[in-house]
C-alpha positions as a Markdown table, in Angstrom:
| # | Residue | x | y | z |
|---|---|---|---|---|
| 1 | Met | -3.4 | -12.2 | -13.9 |
| 2 | Asp | -6.5 | -14.2 | -14.8 |
| 3 | Lys | -6.9 | -14.4 | -18.6 |
| 4 | Glu | -10.7 | -13.9 | -18.4 |
| 5 | Leu | -10.4 | -10.8 | -16.2 |
| 6 | Leu | -7.6 | -9.4 | -18.4 |
| 7 | Thr | -9.7 | -9.9 | -21.5 |
| 8 | Lys | -12.5 | -7.9 | -20.0 |
| 9 | Leu | -10.3 | -5.2 | -18.6 |
| 10 | Ile | -8.4 | -4.8 | -21.9 |
| 11 | Lys | -11.7 | -3.9 | -23.6 |
| 12 | Thr | -12.5 | -1.0 | -21.3 |
| 13 | His | -9.1 | 0.3 | -19.9 |
| 14 | Thr | -5.8 | 1.4 | -21.3 |
| 15 | Tyr | -2.7 | -0.7 | -20.6 |
| 16 | Gln | -1.5 | 2.0 | -18.2 |
| 17 | Gln | -4.8 | 2.1 | -16.3 |
| 18 | Ile | -4.7 | -1.7 | -15.8 |
| 19 | Gly | -1.1 | -1.4 | -14.8 |
| 20 | Asp | -2.0 | 1.2 | -12.2 |
| 21 | Met | -4.6 | -1.1 | -10.8 |
| 22 | Tyr | -2.0 | -3.8 | -10.2 |
| 23 | Gly | 1.0 | -1.7 | -9.5 |
| 24 | Val | 2.9 | -2.5 | -12.7 |
| 25 | Ser | 3.6 | -0.7 | -15.9 |
| 26 | Gly | 1.6 | -0.6 | -19.1 |
| 27 | Thr | 4.4 | -2.6 | -20.7 |
| 28 | Ala | 3.9 | -5.4 | -18.2 |
| 29 | Val | 0.2 | -5.5 | -19.1 |
| 30 | Lys | 1.2 | -5.9 | -22.7 |
| 31 | Lys | 3.4 | -8.8 | -21.8 |
| 32 | Trp | 0.5 | -10.4 | -19.8 |
| 33 | Cys | -1.5 | -10.1 | -23.0 |
| 34 | Asn | 1.2 | -11.8 | -25.0 |
| 35 | Arg | 1.5 | -14.6 | -22.5 |
| 36 | Asn | -2.2 | -15.2 | -22.6 |
| 37 | Asn | -2.6 | -14.7 | -26.4 |
| 38 | Ile | -4.9 | -11.7 | -25.9 |
| 39 | Glu | -5.0 | -9.5 | -29.0 |
| 40 | Tyr | -3.5 | -6.0 | -28.5 |
| 41 | Lys | -5.7 | -3.1 | -29.1 |
| 42 | Asp | -5.1 | 0.3 | -30.6 |
| 43 | Lys | -5.3 | 3.2 | -28.2 |
| 44 | Arg | -7.9 | 4.7 | -30.4 |
| 45 | Asp | -10.2 | 1.7 | -29.7 |
| 46 | Tyr | -10.2 | 2.5 | -26.0 |
| 47 | Lys | -13.6 | 3.0 | -24.5 |
| 48 | Pro | -13.8 | 3.4 | -20.7 |
| 49 | Leu | -16.1 | 1.2 | -18.7 |
| 50 | Leu | -17.8 | 4.3 | -17.4 |
| 51 | Leu | -17.1 | 7.9 | -18.2 |
| 52 | Lys | -16.6 | 10.3 | -15.3 |
| 53 | Glu | -20.1 | 11.7 | -15.5 |
| 54 | Glu | -21.6 | 8.2 | -15.8 |
| 55 | Leu | -19.7 | 7.0 | -12.7 |
| 56 | Leu | -20.9 | 10.1 | -10.7 |
| 57 | Lys | -24.5 | 9.3 | -11.7 |
| 58 | Glu | -24.1 | 5.7 | -10.7 |
| 59 | Leu | -22.6 | 6.7 | -7.3 |
| 60 | Glu | -25.6 | 8.9 | -6.6 |
| 61 | Glu | -27.9 | 5.9 | -6.9 |
| 62 | Leu | -25.8 | 2.9 | -6.0 |
| 63 | Ser | -23.0 | 1.7 | -3.7 |
| 64 | Ile | -19.6 | 0.7 | -5.2 |
| 65 | Ser | -20.6 | -2.9 | -4.5 |
| 66 | Lys | -23.8 | -2.6 | -6.5 |
| 67 | Ile | -22.1 | -0.8 | -9.3 |
| 68 | Ser | -19.5 | -3.5 | -9.6 |
| 69 | Thr | -22.2 | -6.1 | -9.7 |
| 70 | Lys | -24.1 | -4.2 | -12.4 |
| 71 | Tyr | -21.0 | -4.0 | -14.6 |
| 72 | Asn | -19.7 | -7.4 | -13.7 |
| 73 | Val | -16.4 | -6.3 | -12.3 |
| 74 | Cys | -14.8 | -6.5 | -8.9 |
| 75 | Lys | -15.4 | -3.7 | -6.3 |
| 76 | Ser | -11.7 | -2.7 | -6.5 |
| 77 | Thr | -12.1 | -1.9 | -10.2 |
| 78 | Ile | -14.8 | 0.6 | -9.5 |
| 79 | Ser | -12.8 | 2.0 | -6.5 |
| 80 | Lys | -9.8 | 2.4 | -8.7 |
| 81 | Met | -11.9 | 4.1 | -11.4 |
| 82 | Cys | -12.9 | 6.6 | -8.7 |
| 83 | Lys | -9.2 | 7.1 | -7.8 |
| 84 | Tyr | -8.4 | 7.5 | -11.5 |
| 85 | Tyr | -11.0 | 10.2 | -11.9 |
| 86 | Lys | -9.8 | 11.7 | -8.6 |
| 87 | Ser | -12.1 | 14.7 | -8.4 |
| 88 | Ile | -15.3 | 12.6 | -8.8 |
| 89 | Leu | -15.3 | 11.5 | -5.2 |
| 90 | Ile | -14.6 | 15.0 | -4.0 |
| 91 | Leu | -17.5 | 16.4 | -6.1 |
| 92 | Phe | -19.7 | 13.6 | -4.9 |
| 93 | Leu | -19.0 | 14.2 | -1.3 |
| 94 | Leu | -19.4 | 18.0 | -1.6 |
| 95 | Thr | -22.7 | 17.7 | -3.3 |
| 96 | His | -24.2 | 15.0 | -1.0 |
| 97 | Tyr | -22.7 | 15.4 | 2.5 |
| 98 | Ile | -21.9 | 19.1 | 3.0 |
């Protein structure tokens, strides 16, 4: 795990969310933080990169690629956020393509 990417992700995601993105546990993410001397954060400090409603609004106007560029994250991060929110894509598809 790249230290710079982990530092960015840790500001906007929980340990478990980051772990889910990479197929590991939240505990493994904490160990990555230790190895890279990245300060732990309190769960109460968590602020998502985009809230569900914000992501839906972005998807109405932009592609996943353009959203990832706008927020300076990789496309897979936005895709995984969509999977994390699960129903957002269903709602998006229902309101735009049916």
